[in-house]
C-alpha positions as CSV (number, residue, x, y, z in Angstrom):
1,M,109.6,83.8,90.7
2,P,106.3,82.5,89.4
3,A,105.8,79.7,87.0
4,S,104.5,81.8,84.2
5,H,107.5,84.2,84.4
6,W,109.8,81.7,83.4
7,P,110.8,82.3,79.7
8,R,109.3,79.2,77.1
9,N,112.1,79.8,74.6
10,Q,114.9,80.6,76.7
11,L,117.9,80.1,74.6
12,W,120.3,78.3,76.7
13,P,122.9,80.7,78.3
14,G,125.6,78.0,78.3
15,W,125.8,77.3,74.7
16,F,128.7,77.7,72.6
17,R,130.6,77.9,75.6
18,D,129.7,74.1,76.5
19,Q,130.7,73.7,72.9
20,Q,134.3,75.3,73.3
21,L,134.7,73.1,77.0
22,A,134.3,70.0,75.1
23,A,136.5,70.9,72.5
24,E,139.7,72.0,74.7
25,H,139.4,68.8,77.0
26,A,139.1,67.1,73.8
27,Q,142.4,68.1,72.6
28,Q,143.7,67.1,76.0
29,L,142.5,63.7,76.0
30,A,143.5,63.0,72.7
31,S,146.9,64.1,73.4
32,R,147.4,62.7,77.2
33,L,146.2,59.4,75.7
34,G,148.4,58.9,72.7
35,A,151.5,59.8,75.4
36,A,150.6,57.4,77.8
37,I,149.7,54.4,75.1
38,N,152.7,53.6,72.2
39,A,151.0,52.5,69.7
40,T,154.0,51.0,68.0
41,L,155.2,49.1,70.6
42,L,151.5,47.9,71.5
43,A,151.3,46.3,67.9
44,Q,154.8,44.9,68.0
45,G,154.2,43.3,70.9
46,W,150.9,41.5,69.5
47,L,152.4,40.5,66.2
48,D,155.4,39.3,68.3
49,E,153.6,37.3,70.5
50,Y,150.8,35.7,68.5
51,G,152.2,35.6,65.2
52,T,150.3,36.2,62.0
53,T,147.1,34.5,61.0
54,A,144.9,31.9,62.5
55,K,144.1,29.9,59.2
56,A,147.6,28.7,58.8
57,T,147.5,27.3,62.8
58,Q,144.5,25.4,61.8
59,Q,145.6,23.3,59.3
60,P,145.4,19.5,59.8
61,G,148.3,17.9,61.5
62,R,150.2,21.4,62.3
63,Q,150.6,22.1,66.2
64,Q,148.1,24.7,67.5
65,R,149.7,27.7,68.1
66,Q,148.8,29.6,71.7
67,Q,145.3,31.1,71.2
68,P,145.4,35.0,71.2
69,A,144.2,36.6,74.0
70,P,143.7,40.2,73.3
71,R,142.2,41.5,76.7
72,Q,144.5,39.4,78.9
73,Y,147.4,41.2,76.8
74,L,145.7,44.6,76.8
75,N,145.6,44.6,80.7
76,T,149.2,43.1,81.3
77,A,150.5,45.7,78.6
78,G,149.0,48.5,81.3
79,V,146.6,49.7,78.6
80,T,143.4,49.3,80.3
81,A,144.5,51.3,82.9
82,A,146.5,54.0,81.6
83,I,143.1,54.5,79.8
84,Y,141.1,54.5,82.7
85,A,143.8,57.2,84.7
86,V,143.8,59.4,81.7
87,L,139.8,59.8,81.0
88,A,139.5,59.7,85.5
89,S,142.1,62.6,86.0
90,L,140.7,64.8,83.0
91,L,136.8,64.5,83.0
92,A,137.0,65.3,86.7
93,V,138.4,68.4,86.0
94,L,135.8,68.6,82.9
95,W,133.0,67.8,85.0
96,A,133.2,70.0,88.0
97,A,133.5,73.0,84.6
98,A,130.7,72.1,83.2
99,W,129.1,72.0,86.8
100,D,129.8,75.6,86.8
101,L,128.4,76.7,83.4
102,G,125.3,74.7,83.9
103,W,124.9,76.4,87.6
104,A,125.3,79.6,86.1
105,S,122.9,79.0,82.9
106,A,120.8,77.9,85.3
107,I,120.4,80.9,87.9
108,A,120.6,83.4,84.7
109,V,117.7,81.5,82.8
110,L,115.7,81.4,86.2
111,G,116.7,85.5,86.6
112,L,116.8,85.2,90.6
113,G,120.9,86.4,90.7
114,T,122.2,84.2,92.4
115,I,121.2,80.3,94.7
116,D,123.6,79.6,97.0
117,S,126.1,76.4,95.4
118,D,124.9,72.8,96.4
119,V,128.8,71.4,97.4
120,A,126.7,67.9,98.2
121,A,125.3,67.8,94.6
122,L,128.7,68.8,93.1
123,E,130.3,65.8,95.3
124,D,127.5,62.8,94.1
125,L,128.3,64.2,90.6
126,I,131.5,63.7,90.6
127,R,131.2,60.0,91.9
128,E,128.3,58.8,89.5
129,G,131.1,59.8,87.2
130,K,133.3,57.5,88.5
131,H,130.9,54.7,87.6
132,R,130.3,56.3,84.2
133,L,134.4,55.5,83.2
134,D,133.6,51.8,83.2
135,G,131.7,52.0,80.1
136,M,133.9,54.6,78.4
137,V,136.9,52.6,79.3
138,Q,135.4,49.2,78.1
139,T,134.7,50.8,74.8
140,R,138.0,51.4,73.9
141,V,139.4,47.9,74.9
142,S,136.7,46.5,73.3
143,R,137.7,48.4,69.9
144,A,141.5,47.4,70.3
145,E,140.5,43.8,70.9
146,R,138.6,43.6,67.5
147,A,142.0,45.3,66.2
148,L,144.1,43.0,67.5
149,L,142.2,40.0,66.4
150,A,141.6,41.5,63.0
151,A,145.5,42.2,62.6
152,R,146.6,38.4,63.3
153,H,143.5,37.4,60.7
154,D,144.4,39.6,57.9
155,G,148.5,40.0,58.4
156,A,148.6,43.3,59.2
157,T,152.0,44.9,59.8
158,V,153.3,46.5,62.5
159,D,152.3,50.0,61.0
160,Q,149.0,49.1,59.9
161,L,148.0,47.7,63.2
162,A,150.1,50.8,65.1
163,Q,147.5,53.2,63.2
164,Q,144.2,51.4,63.7
165,L,145.4,51.6,67.7
166,G,146.2,55.2,67.7
167,D,142.7,56.2,65.8
168,I,140.7,53.9,68.5
169,L,142.7,55.1,71.5
170,S,143.3,58.8,70.9
171,S,141.7,60.1,68.1
172,P,140.6,63.5,68.6
173,G,137.0,62.6,67.2
174,S,136.7,59.9,69.8
175,A,137.8,62.1,72.4
176,L,135.3,65.0,71.6
177,L,132.3,62.3,71.6
178,V,133.1,62.0,75.2
179,T,133.8,65.3,76.1
180,Q,130.4,66.8,74.5
181,T,128.6,64.1,75.9
182,E,130.2,64.3,79.5
183,T,130.0,68.3,79.4
184,T,126.3,68.4,78.6
185,W,125.6,65.5,81.4
186,A,127.3,67.8,83.9
187,S,125.8,71.1,83.1
188,G,121.9,69.3,82.8
189,W,122.8,67.4,86.3
190,A,124.0,71.0,87.9
191,A,120.7,72.8,86.4
192,F,118.2,70.0,87.7
193,R,119.6,70.8,91.3
194,A,119.9,74.0,90.9
195,Y,116.2,74.0,89.9
196,Q,115.2,71.4,92.6
197,L,116.7,74.5,95.1
198,A,114.4,77.2,93.2
199,G,111.1,75.7,93.3
200,V,111.1,74.9,89.9
201,Q,108.0,72.4,89.0
202,W,107.9,72.1,85.0
203,V,110.9,72.1,83.1
204,K,111.3,71.7,79.2
205,W,114.2,69.7,77.0
206,Q,115.3,72.6,75.0
207,T,117.1,71.4,71.5
208,R,118.9,74.2,69.3
209,N,116.1,74.0,67.0
210,D,118.6,73.1,64.0
211,G,119.2,70.3,61.6
212,L,121.5,68.2,63.7
213,V,118.7,67.6,66.6
214,C,117.7,63.9,66.7
215,P,114.3,62.4,66.5
216,R,114.8,61.6,70.3
217,C,115.5,65.0,71.7
218,L,112.7,66.6,69.0
219,G,110.4,63.9,70.9
220,N,111.7,65.4,74.4
221,Q,111.0,68.8,73.2
222,K,107.9,68.3,71.7
223,A,106.6,66.3,74.9
224,S,107.5,69.2,77.5
225,P,106.8,70.9,79.4
226,I,106.6,67.6,82.4
227,R,107.2,68.0,85.6
228,L,111.1,68.0,87.0
229,G,111.9,65.5,88.3
230,Q,109.3,62.5,86.0
231,R,111.5,61.3,82.9
232,F,111.1,62.2,79.6
233,P,110.6,59.9,76.7
234,S,114.3,59.1,75.8
235,G,113.6,58.2,80.2
236,D,116.0,60.9,81.1
237,R,115.6,63.5,83.2
238,Y,117.4,65.8,82.2
239,P,120.2,65.8,78.9
240,P,121.7,64.1,77.7
241,A,120.0,61.6,75.8
242,H,122.5,60.3,73.8
243,P,126.0,60.9,73.1
244,R,127.2,64.1,71.7
245,C,123.6,65.1,72.9
246,R,123.6,69.5,72.9
247,C,120.1,69.6,74.4
248,A,119.4,71.9,78.0
249,P,116.8,71.7,80.5
250,V,115.0,74.9,80.8
251,P,112.2,75.9,83.3
252,S,108.3,76.3,81.6
253,A,105.7,77.5,82.7
254,P,103.0,74.3,83.4
255,P,101.1,73.0,80.0
256,K,97.9,74.6,78.8
257,P,94.8,72.6,79.3
258,R,93.7,70.9,76.8
259,G,90.1,72.1,75.4
260,G,88.0,74.5,78.1
261,T,85.2,74.6,80.1
262,S,82.0,77.2,78.6
């Protein structure tokens, strides 16, 4: 299809369905993490092992108690492994669904009818996604570590600490941040690959043009179009540019030449 026929302001067909996908999987993620990790037992075990505040152990003449080791405690309790297992299982399904959505949306925007699915690219996406898991796991583990240390220092009760750990490990809001970001990422990857196969040369970073658009994504949109494969000002070749990014890549005509000739 000639570049001049590619729509410049086409709304992304995957919008709204992508939010549904993210919401559906966020509910599952929060539920599975809550079932896999007993926050009350975790809190009880920590406070039983390390007791109350560090201040009491630092008084002159008193024998120092065992220094708290929150990362070791979480690992030994199986928390880190449980988080990884739940995320890996659920996100593999989400990535595949978001890939299908991004692929179908790209084909619809192009108006080509169909392009043979790229199985190898989908497999690459799944492999790359596994590398993304480490960051998600470490974010939750680090937050749980801080909660454990703060509870010991502040003299929190088991119920108070359990509530904090539950909010960190299995809150719906935290789960939605993950699933929304990963939906945009997998969908954008699929569209990028479809554009490569279709011979697209120029792409635009399409925001939703509403009050929630961040300066970073707005800057990417203003810098559009750019050649497919080059990086937008944010450093990304396609969305997301940040957690909870809702943008999409769309094909574009080449930029108009600046100035003119007489």
